[in-house]
C-alpha positions as a Markdown table, in Angstrom:
| # | Residue | x | y | z |
|---|---|---|---|---|
| 1 | Unk | -8.0 | -24.9 | -60.2 |
| 2 | Unk | -8.4 | -21.1 | -60.6 |
| 3 | Unk | -5.7 | -18.5 | -61.1 |
| 4 | Unk | -6.0 | -15.8 | -58.4 |
| 5 | Unk | -3.4 | -13.4 | -59.9 |
| 6 | Unk | -0.5 | -13.0 | -62.2 |
| 7 | Unk | 2.8 | -12.0 | -60.7 |
| 8 | Unk | 3.7 | -9.2 | -63.1 |
| 9 | Unk | 3.1 | -5.5 | -63.5 |
| 10 | Unk | 0.4 | -5.8 | -66.2 |
| 11 | Unk | -2.3 | -8.4 | -67.0 |
| 12 | Unk | -1.0 | -11.3 | -69.1 |
| 13 | Unk | -2.1 | -11.3 | -72.8 |
| 14 | Unk | -2.5 | -15.1 | -72.4 |
| 15 | Unk | -5.0 | -14.8 | -69.5 |
| 16 | Unk | -6.3 | -11.3 | -69.6 |
| 17 | Unk | -9.2 | -12.1 | -67.2 |
| 18 | Unk | -6.8 | -12.8 | -64.4 |
| 19 | Unk | -5.9 | -9.7 | -62.4 |
| 20 | Unk | -2.4 | -8.7 | -61.3 |
| 21 | Unk | -1.3 | -9.2 | -57.8 |
| 22 | Unk | -1.5 | -5.5 | -57.2 |
| 23 | Unk | -5.1 | -5.4 | -58.4 |
| 24 | Unk | -6.1 | -8.0 | -55.8 |
| 25 | Unk | -4.3 | -6.1 | -53.0 |
| 26 | Unk | -1.1 | -8.1 | -52.8 |
| 27 | Unk | 2.1 | -6.0 | -52.5 |
| 28 | Unk | 4.5 | -7.8 | -54.7 |
| 29 | Unk | 6.9 | -4.9 | -55.3 |
| 30 | Unk | 7.6 | -5.8 | -59.0 |
| 31 | Unk | 8.0 | -9.5 | -58.4 |
| 32 | Unk | 7.4 | -11.9 | -61.2 |
| 33 | Unk | 7.0 | -15.6 | -61.4 |
| 34 | Unk | 9.7 | -17.7 | -62.8 |
| 35 | Unk | 10.6 | -21.1 | -64.0 |
| 36 | Unk | 14.0 | -22.6 | -64.6 |
| 37 | Unk | 16.3 | -25.6 | -64.8 |
| 38 | Unk | 17.6 | -27.0 | -61.5 |
| 39 | Unk | 20.3 | -29.6 | -60.9 |
| 40 | Unk | 21.0 | -31.7 | -57.9 |
| 41 | Unk | 23.2 | -30.3 | -55.1 |
| 42 | Unk | 26.8 | -31.0 | -55.7 |
| 43 | Unk | 26.6 | -30.9 | -59.5 |
| 44 | Unk | 30.0 | -30.0 | -60.9 |
| 45 | Unk | 30.3 | -26.2 | -61.5 |
| 46 | Unk | 31.5 | -26.8 | -65.1 |
| 47 | Unk | 28.3 | -28.8 | -65.8 |
| 48 | Unk | 26.1 | -26.0 | -64.4 |
| 49 | Unk | 28.0 | -23.5 | -66.6 |
| 50 | Unk | 27.6 | -25.7 | -69.7 |
| 51 | Unk | 23.9 | -25.9 | -69.2 |
| 52 | Unk | 23.6 | -22.2 | -68.4 |
| 53 | Unk | 25.5 | -21.3 | -71.6 |
| 54 | Unk | 23.1 | -23.6 | -73.6 |
| 55 | Unk | 20.0 | -22.0 | -72.1 |
| 56 | Unk | 21.4 | -18.5 | -72.7 |
| 57 | Unk | 22.0 | -19.4 | -76.3 |
| 58 | Unk | 18.5 | -20.9 | -76.7 |
| 59 | Unk | 16.7 | -17.8 | -75.3 |
| 60 | Unk | 18.3 | -15.6 | -77.8 |
| 61 | Unk | 17.1 | -17.7 | -80.8 |
| 62 | Unk | 14.2 | -15.8 | -82.4 |
| 63 | Unk | 11.9 | -18.8 | -82.9 |
| 64 | Unk | 12.3 | -20.2 | -79.4 |
| 65 | Unk | 12.0 | -16.7 | -77.9 |
| 66 | Unk | 8.8 | -16.0 | -79.9 |
| 67 | Unk | 7.2 | -19.3 | -78.8 |
| 68 | Unk | 7.8 | -18.5 | -75.1 |
| 69 | Unk | 6.6 | -14.9 | -75.5 |
| 70 | Unk | 3.4 | -16.2 | -77.2 |
| 71 | Unk | 2.5 | -18.2 | -74.1 |
| 72 | Unk | 3.3 | -15.4 | -71.6 |
| 73 | Unk | 6.9 | -16.1 | -70.7 |
| 74 | Unk | 9.7 | -13.6 | -71.0 |
| 75 | Unk | 12.8 | -15.7 | -71.5 |
| 76 | Unk | 15.9 | -14.7 | -69.7 |
| 77 | Unk | 19.0 | -16.6 | -68.6 |
| 78 | Unk | 20.2 | -15.3 | -65.3 |
| 79 | Unk | 23.6 | -16.3 | -64.1 |
| 80 | Unk | 23.3 | -19.6 | -62.0 |
| 81 | Unk | 24.2 | -17.8 | -58.7 |
| 82 | Unk | 21.7 | -15.1 | -59.3 |
| 83 | Unk | 18.9 | -17.6 | -60.0 |
| 84 | Unk | 19.9 | -19.6 | -56.9 |
| 85 | Unk | 19.7 | -16.4 | -54.8 |
| 86 | Unk | 16.2 | -15.6 | -56.3 |
| 87 | Unk | 15.0 | -19.1 | -55.3 |
| 88 | Unk | 16.2 | -18.6 | -51.7 |
| 89 | Unk | 14.7 | -15.1 | -51.5 |
| 90 | Unk | 11.3 | -16.2 | -52.8 |
| 91 | Unk | 11.3 | -19.2 | -50.4 |
| 92 | Unk | 11.7 | -16.8 | -47.5 |
| 93 | Unk | 9.1 | -14.3 | -48.8 |
| 94 | Unk | 6.2 | -16.3 | -50.0 |
| 95 | Unk | 5.0 | -17.9 | -46.8 |
| 96 | Unk | 4.5 | -14.5 | -45.2 |
| 97 | Unk | 2.8 | -13.3 | -48.4 |
| 98 | Unk | 0.3 | -16.2 | -48.3 |
| 99 | Unk | -0.4 | -15.7 | -44.6 |
| 100 | Unk | -0.9 | -11.9 | -45.0 |
| 101 | Unk | -3.1 | -12.4 | -48.1 |
| 102 | Unk | -5.7 | -14.5 | -46.3 |
| 103 | Unk | -5.6 | -17.1 | -49.0 |
| 104 | Unk | -6.5 | -20.6 | -47.7 |
| 105 | Unk | -4.4 | -23.4 | -49.3 |
| 106 | Unk | -6.6 | -26.4 | -50.1 |
């Protein structure tokens, strides 16, 4: 497996040899990659809120934050609805991006 690009404005300190999406000609318009915690559909809203509060607390702790930054992740804790909206937005956008880029999935 070979990384084709990083989805951020600048090259990553953890993989400086990998170009940015813009450097390889992809128009990402400030997009970044993400990772997050997901729960099954129908999870009680109060459970989702409890998990979100715990994550929000964790990403403000200096040691945890420093560990994530050291491996190239900028920790944030979006509101659950904002994160869900981001997932939907990306799911709609990335198929066209892959098609337009000429990348062949293998």
